[in-house]
N, CA, C and O atoms as a GROMACS GRO file, in nm:
protein
  352
    1MET      N    1  20.009  10.321  19.956
    1MET     CA    2  19.878  10.383  19.976
    1MET      C    3  19.882  10.531  19.936
    1MET      O    4  19.795  10.577  19.862
    2GLU      N    5  19.980  10.604  19.986
    2GLU     CA    6  19.992  10.746  19.954
    2GLU      C    7  20.015  10.767  19.804
    2GLU      O    8  19.965  10.863  19.746
    3GLN      N    9  20.090  10.676  19.742
    3GLN     CA   10  20.116  10.684  19.598
    3GLN      C   11  19.986  10.672  19.520
    3GLN      O   12  19.965  10.745  19.422
    4GLN      N   13  19.899  10.582  19.561
    4GLN     CA   14  19.770  10.564  19.493
    4GLN      C   15  19.682  10.688  19.510
    4GLN      O   16  19.617  10.732  19.416
    5LYS      N   17  19.681  10.744  19.631
    5LYS     CA   18  19.602  10.865  19.657
    5LYS      C   19  19.654  10.980  19.571
    5LYS      O   20  19.575  11.057  19.516
    6LEU      N   21  19.786  10.992  19.561
    6LEU     CA   22  19.845  11.097  19.478
    6LEU      C   23  19.804  11.078  19.332
    6LEU      O   24  19.766  11.174  19.265
    7ARG      N   25  19.812  10.956  19.284
    7ARG     CA   26  19.772  10.927  19.145
    7ARG      C   27  19.626  10.968  19.121
    7ARG      O   28  19.595  11.028  19.018
    8GLU      N   29  19.538  10.937  19.213
    8GLU     CA   30  19.397  10.974  19.200
    8GLU      C   31  19.379  11.126  19.200
    8GLU      O   32  19.303  11.180  19.120
    9LEU      N   33  19.451  11.194  19.291
    9LEU     CA   34  19.446  11.340  19.296
    9LEU      C   35  19.494  11.401  19.165
    9LEU      O   36  19.433  11.494  19.113
   10LEU      N   37  19.604  11.348  19.112
   10LEU     CA   38  19.660  11.400  18.988
   10LEU      C   39  19.565  11.379  18.871
   10LEU      O   40  19.550  11.466  18.786
   11GLU      N   41  19.501  11.264  18.866
   11GLU     CA   42  19.407  11.236  18.757
   11GLU      C   43  19.285  11.329  18.767
   11GLU      O   44  19.237  11.379  18.666
   12THR      N   45  19.236  11.352  18.889
   12THR     CA   46  19.124  11.443  18.909
   12THR      C   47  19.163  11.585  18.871
   12THR      O   48  19.086  11.656  18.806
   13LEU      N   49  19.282  11.626  18.912
   13LEU     CA   50  19.331  11.760  18.879
   13LEU      C   51  19.345  11.774  18.727
   13LEU      O   52  19.309  11.878  18.671
   14HIS      N   53  19.397  11.673  18.662
   14HIS     CA   54  19.413  11.677  18.516
   14HIS      C   55  19.277  11.695  18.448
   14HIS      O   56  19.265  11.772  18.353
   15GLU      N   57  19.176  11.625  18.496
   15GLU     CA   58  19.041  11.637  18.440
   15GLU      C   59  18.988  11.779  18.461
   15GLU      O   60  18.929  11.838  18.371
   16GLU      N   61  19.009  11.831  18.581
   16GLU     CA   62  18.963  11.966  18.614
   16GLU      C   63  19.031  12.070  18.526
   16GLU      O   64  18.967  12.165  18.479
   17LEU      N   65  19.159  12.053  18.502
   17LEU     CA   66  19.233  12.146  18.417
   17LEU      C   67  19.177  12.145  18.276
   17LEU      O   68  19.170  12.249  18.210
   18GLY      N   69  19.138  12.028  18.229
   18GLY     CA   70  19.085  12.015  18.095
   18GLY      C   71  18.950  12.080  18.076
   18GLY      O   72  18.909  12.105  17.963
   19GLN      N   73  18.880  12.109  18.185
   19GLN     CA   74  18.746  12.166  18.177
   19GLN      C   75  18.744  12.318  18.190
   19GLN      O   76  18.636  12.377  18.192
   20LEU      N   77  18.861  12.382  18.198
   20LEU     CA   78  18.863  12.527  18.217
   20LEU      C   79  18.814  12.606  18.097
   20LEU      O   80  18.765  12.718  18.113
   21GLY      N   81  18.826  12.553  17.980
   21GLY     CA   82  18.781  12.625  17.862
   21GLY      C   83  18.879  12.733  17.820
   21GLY      O   84  19.000  12.716  17.834
   22SER      N   85  18.828  12.845  17.769
   22SER     CA   86  18.916  12.951  17.720
   22SER      C   87  18.978  13.028  17.837
   22SER      O   88  18.910  13.062  17.935
   23VAL      N   89  19.107  13.054  17.825
   23VAL     CA   90  19.182  13.122  17.931
   23VAL      C   91  19.280  13.221  17.867
   23VAL      O   92  19.309  13.214  17.748
   24ASP      N   93  19.330  13.313  17.949
   24ASP     CA   94  19.428  13.408  17.898
   24ASP      C   95  19.562  13.338  17.874
   24ASP      O   96  19.580  13.222  17.912
   25GLU      N   97  19.655  13.409  17.811
   25GLU     CA   98  19.783  13.349  17.771
   25GLU      C   99  19.862  13.295  17.891
   25GLU      O  100  19.914  13.184  17.886
   26LYS      N  101  19.870  13.373  17.998
   26LYS     CA  102  19.947  13.331  18.116
   26LYS      C  103  19.886  13.206  18.178
   26LYS      O  104  19.957  13.112  18.213
   27THR      N  105  19.755  13.204  18.191
   27THR     CA  106  19.686  13.088  18.246
   27THR      C  107  19.707  12.967  18.157
   27THR      O  108  19.726  12.855  18.207
   28GLY      N  109  19.705  12.988  18.026
   28GLY     CA  110  19.731  12.879  17.932
   28GLY      C  111  19.870  12.819  17.952
   28GLY      O  112  19.887  12.697  17.946
   29GLU      N  113  19.969  12.905  17.975
   29GLU     CA  114  20.105  12.857  18.000
   29GLU      C  115  20.112  12.777  18.130
   29GLU      O  116  20.174  12.671  18.135
   30VAL      N  117  20.048  12.828  18.234
   30VAL     CA  118  20.046  12.758  18.363
   30VAL      C  119  19.979  12.622  18.348
   30VAL      O  120  20.028  12.522  18.399
   31LEU      N  121  19.866  12.619  18.277
   31LEU     CA  122  19.793  12.494  18.254
   31LEU      C  123  19.877  12.393  18.178
   31LEU      O  124  19.882  12.275  18.214
   32ALA      N  125  19.943  12.438  18.072
   32ALA     CA  126  20.025  12.348  17.992
   32ALA      C  127  20.136  12.286  18.076
   32ALA      O  128  20.164  12.167  18.066
   33THR      N  129  20.200  12.368  18.157
   33THR     CA  130  20.308  12.318  18.243
   33THR      C  131  20.255  12.218  18.345
   33THR      O  132  20.315  12.113  18.367
   34LEU      N  133  20.141  12.252  18.408
   34LEU     CA  134  20.082  12.160  18.507
   34LEU      C  135  20.043  12.027  18.443
   34LEU      O  136  20.068  11.921  18.499
   35LYS      N  137  19.981  12.035  18.327
   35LYS     CA  138  19.940  11.911  18.259
   35LYS      C  139  20.061  11.825  18.226
   35LYS      O  140  20.057  11.702  18.241
   36ASP      N  141  20.169  11.889  18.183
   36ASP     CA  142  20.291  11.815  18.151
   36ASP      C  143  20.348  11.749  18.277
   36ASP      O  144  20.383  11.631  18.275
   37ASP      N  145  20.356  11.825  18.386
   37ASP     CA  146  20.407  11.770  18.513
   37ASP      C  147  20.321  11.654  18.561
   37ASP      O  148  20.372  11.550  18.604
   38ILE      N  149  20.190  11.672  18.553
   38ILE     CA  150  20.098  11.569  18.600
   38ILE      C  151  20.115  11.442  18.516
   38ILE      O  152  20.120  11.332  18.569
   39SER      N  153  20.123  11.459  18.385
   39SER     CA  154  20.141  11.342  18.297
   39SER      C  155  20.269  11.268  18.330
   39SER      O  156  20.270  11.145  18.337
   40LYS      N  157  20.377  11.342  18.352
   40LYS     CA  158  20.504  11.279  18.388
   40LYS      C  159  20.494  11.204  18.520
   40LYS      O  160  20.546  11.093  18.532
   41LEU      N  161  20.429  11.263  18.618
   41LEU     CA  162  20.415  11.196  18.748
   41LEU      C  163  20.330  11.070  18.738
   41LEU      O  164  20.365  10.966  18.793
   42VAL      N  165  20.219  11.081  18.667
   42VAL     CA  166  20.127  10.967  18.656
   42VAL      C  167  20.192  10.854  18.577
   42VAL      O  168  20.180  10.737  18.614
   43GLU      N  169  20.260  10.888  18.469
   43GLU     CA  170  20.318  10.785  18.382
   43GLU      C  171  20.452  10.732  18.433
   43GLU      O  172  20.476  10.611  18.429
   44GLY      N  173  20.537  10.820  18.481
   44GLY     CA  174  20.673  10.778  18.513
   44GLY      C  175  20.710  10.778  18.659
   44GLY      O  176  20.820  10.736  18.694
   45GLY      N  177  20.620  10.824  18.745
   45GLY     CA  178  20.654  10.829  18.887
   45GLY      C  179  20.744  10.947  18.919
   45GLY      O  180  20.765  11.035  18.835
   46ASN      N  181  20.796  10.948  19.039
   46ASN     CA  182  20.874  11.060  19.090
   46ASN      C  183  21.003  11.083  19.013
   46ASN      O  184  21.051  11.196  19.008
   47GLU      N  185  21.060  10.979  18.954
   47GLU     CA  186  21.188  10.992  18.885
   47GLU      C  187  21.176  11.072  18.756
   47GLU      O  188  21.277  11.118  18.703
   48ALA      N  189  21.055  11.088  18.704
   48ALA     CA  190  21.034  11.150  18.573
   48ALA      C  191  21.040  11.303  18.576
   48ALA      O  192  21.049  11.365  18.470
   49VAL      N  193  21.036  11.365  18.694
   49VAL     CA  194  21.034  11.511  18.702
   49VAL      C  195  21.135  11.561  18.804
   49VAL      O  196  21.173  11.489  18.896
   50ASP      N  197  21.176  11.684  18.786
   50ASP     CA  198  21.259  11.752  18.885
   50ASP      C  199  21.164  11.798  18.995
   50ASP      O  200  21.090  11.895  18.977
   51GLU      N  201  21.167  11.729  19.108
   51GLU     CA  202  21.068  11.752  19.214
   51GLU      C  203  21.070  11.894  19.269
   51GLU      O  204  20.965  11.951  19.297
   52GLU      N  205  21.190  11.951  19.284
   52GLU     CA  206  21.199  12.085  19.340
   52GLU      C  207  21.133  12.189  19.249
   52GLU      O  208  21.055  12.272  19.295
   53SER      N  209  21.164  12.184  19.120
   53SER     CA  210  21.105  12.282  19.028
   53SER      C  211  20.956  12.254  19.008
   53SER      O  212  20.878  12.347  18.991
   54MET      N  213  20.916  12.127  19.011
   54MET     CA  214  20.775  12.096  18.998
   54MET      C  215  20.698  12.150  19.118
   54MET      O  216  20.590  12.207  19.100
   55THR      N  217  20.750  12.134  19.238
   55THR     CA  218  20.685  12.185  19.358
   55THR      C  219  20.673  12.336  19.350
   55THR      O  220  20.571  12.393  19.388
   56GLU      N  221  20.777  12.401  19.301
   56GLU     CA  222  20.774  12.546  19.285
   56GLU      C  223  20.666  12.587  19.185
   56GLU      O  224  20.592  12.682  19.209
   57ARG      N  225  20.657  12.515  19.073
   57ARG     CA  226  20.555  12.546  18.973
   57ARG      C  227  20.414  12.523  19.030
   57ARG      O  228  20.323  12.600  19.001
   58LEU      N  229  20.397  12.418  19.109
   58LEU     CA  230  20.266  12.394  19.170
   58LEU      C  231  20.230  12.506  19.267
   58LEU      O  232  20.116  12.551  19.270
   59ASN      N  233  20.327  12.550  19.347
   59ASN     CA  234  20.302  12.661  19.439
   59ASN      C  235  20.264  12.788  19.363
   59ASN      O  236  20.173  12.860  19.403
   60ASP      N  237  20.333  12.814  19.254
   60ASP     CA  238  20.301  12.930  19.170
   60ASP      C  239  20.158  12.917  19.115
   60ASP      O  240  20.084  13.016  19.109
   61ALA      N  241  20.122  12.797  19.075
   61ALA     CA  242  19.988  12.774  19.019
   61ALA      C  243  19.880  12.796  19.125
   61ALA      O  244  19.773  12.848  19.093
   62VAL      N  245  19.907  12.758  19.249
   62VAL     CA  246  19.810  12.781  19.356
   62VAL      C  247  19.780  12.930  19.364
   62VAL      O  248  19.663  12.971  19.369
   63GLY      N  249  19.884  13.011  19.365
   63GLY     CA  250  19.865  13.156  19.370
   63GLY      C  251  19.796  13.210  19.246
   63GLY      O  252  19.712  13.299  19.256
   64HIS      N  253  19.830  13.156  19.132
   64HIS     CA  254  19.772  13.204  19.006
   64HIS      C  255  19.621  13.176  19.000
   64HIS      O  256  19.545  13.261  18.954
   65PHE      N  257  19.580  13.060  19.044
   65PHE     CA  258  19.439  13.022  19.033
   65PHE      C  259  19.354  13.059  19.154
   65PHE      O  260  19.232  13.045  19.151
   66GLU      N  261  19.416  13.106  19.260
   66GLU     CA  262  19.347  13.128  19.386
   66GLU      C  263  19.224  13.217  19.374
   66GLU      O  264  19.120  13.187  19.432
   67GLU      N  265  19.234  13.325  19.301
   67GLU     CA  266  19.124  13.421  19.294
   67GLU      C  267  19.012  13.377  19.201
   67GLU      O  268  18.895  13.377  19.239
   68LYS      N  269  19.048  13.339  19.079
   68LYS     CA  270  18.945  13.309  18.978
   68LYS      C  271  18.900  13.163  18.978
   68LYS      O  272  18.789  13.133  18.935
   69HIS      N  273  18.985  13.074  19.027
   69HIS     CA  274  18.953  12.931  19.025
   69HIS      C  275  18.991  12.869  19.161
   69HIS      O  276  19.083  12.787  19.168
   70PRO      N  277  18.919  12.907  19.268
   70PRO     CA  278  18.957  12.859  19.401
   70PRO      C  279  18.951  12.707  19.417
   70PRO      O  280  19.032  12.649  19.490
   71ARG      N  281  18.859  12.643  19.349
   71ARG     CA  282  18.851  12.496  19.358
   71ARG      C  283  18.977  12.432  19.300
   71ARG      O  284  19.034  12.340  19.358
   72LEU      N  285  19.020  12.482  19.186
   72LEU     CA  286  19.141  12.433  19.122
   72LEU      C  287  19.262  12.460  19.210
   72LEU      O  288  19.349  12.374  19.225
   73SER      N  289  19.268  12.577  19.267
   73SER     CA  290  19.378  12.612  19.358
   73SER      C  291  19.382  12.516  19.477
   73SER      O  292  19.490  12.473  19.518
   74MET      N  293  19.266  12.484  19.532
   74MET     CA  294  19.257  12.392  19.644
   74MET      C  295  19.303  12.252  19.604
   74MET      O  296  19.370  12.184  19.682
   75MET      N  297  19.268  12.209  19.485
   75MET     CA  298  19.309  12.076  19.438
   75MET      C  299  19.462  12.069  19.422
   75MET      O  300  19.524  11.969  19.457
   76ILE      N  301  19.520  12.175  19.368
   76ILE     CA  302  19.665  12.179  19.353
   76ILE      C  303  19.732  12.175  19.489
   76ILE      O  304  19.834  12.109  19.507
   77GLN      N  305  19.674  12.246  19.587
   77GLN     CA  306  19.729  12.244  19.722
   77GLN      C  307  19.723  12.104  19.782
   77GLN      O  308  19.814  12.063  19.855
   78HIS      N  309  19.618  12.029  19.753
   78HIS     CA  310  19.607  11.890  19.802
   78HIS      C  311  19.718  11.804  19.741
   78HIS      O  312  19.775  11.719  19.809
   79VAL      N  313  19.749  11.827  19.614
   79VAL     CA  314  19.859  11.754  19.550
   79VAL      C  315  19.990  11.789  19.620
   79VAL      O  316  20.071  11.700  19.649
   80LEU      N  317  20.012  11.917  19.646
   80LEU     CA  318  20.134  11.959  19.716
   80LEU      C  319  20.144  11.894  19.854
   80LEU      O  320  20.251  11.848  19.895
   81ASP      N  321  20.033  11.891  19.927
   81ASP     CA  322  20.032  11.829  20.060
   81ASP      C  323  20.065  11.680  20.051
   81ASP      O  324  20.140  11.627  20.133
   82SER      N  325  20.009  11.614  19.951
   82SER     CA  326  20.036  11.472  19.933
   82SER      C  327  20.183  11.449  19.900
   82SER      O  328  20.244  11.356  19.953
   83LEU      N  329  20.240  11.532  19.813
   83LEU     CA  330  20.382  11.520  19.779
   83LEU      C  331  20.468  11.543  19.903
   83LEU      O  332  20.569  11.474  19.923
   84ALA      N  333  20.430  11.639  19.986
   84ALA     CA  334  20.506  11.667  20.109
   84ALA      C  335  20.503  11.548  20.203
   84ALA      O  336  20.604  11.514  20.265
   85ARG      N  337  20.387  11.484  20.215
   85ARG     CA  338  20.376  11.366  20.302
   85ARG      C  339  20.463  11.250  20.253
   85ARG      O  340  20.506  11.164  20.330
   86MET      N  341  20.488  11.251  20.121
   86MET     CA  342  20.572  11.145  20.063
   86MET      C  343  20.720  11.182  20.069
   86MET      O  344  20.806  11.104  20.028
   87GLY      N  345  20.749  11.301  20.122
   87GLY     CA  346  20.888  11.343  20.134
   87GLY      C  347  20.944  11.408  20.010
   87GLY      O  348  21.066  11.414  19.993
   88LEU      N  349  20.859  11.456  19.923
   88LEU     CA  350  20.903  11.521  19.798
   88LEU      C  351  20.893  11.670  19.810
   88LEU      O  352  20.926  11.742  19.715
   0.00000   0.00000   0.00000
């Protein structure tokens, strides 16, 4: 059940990331990394990514998007919460 919820959250987050439009260089790098992590999780499951570094990157992204994109920041935090509930 939690795995399905995580998959839905990741797909929604991926869609949201795709709708940001033009962004600065740093934001573009953060987006590219998040999209890559999300794709790996959705396609390959937990074994496809280094969970510790991915969690760190997600936490960094929450801080990066918090001011200008609070909705996106909140969605990333929901993904982190879901991963934590799964023991990742």
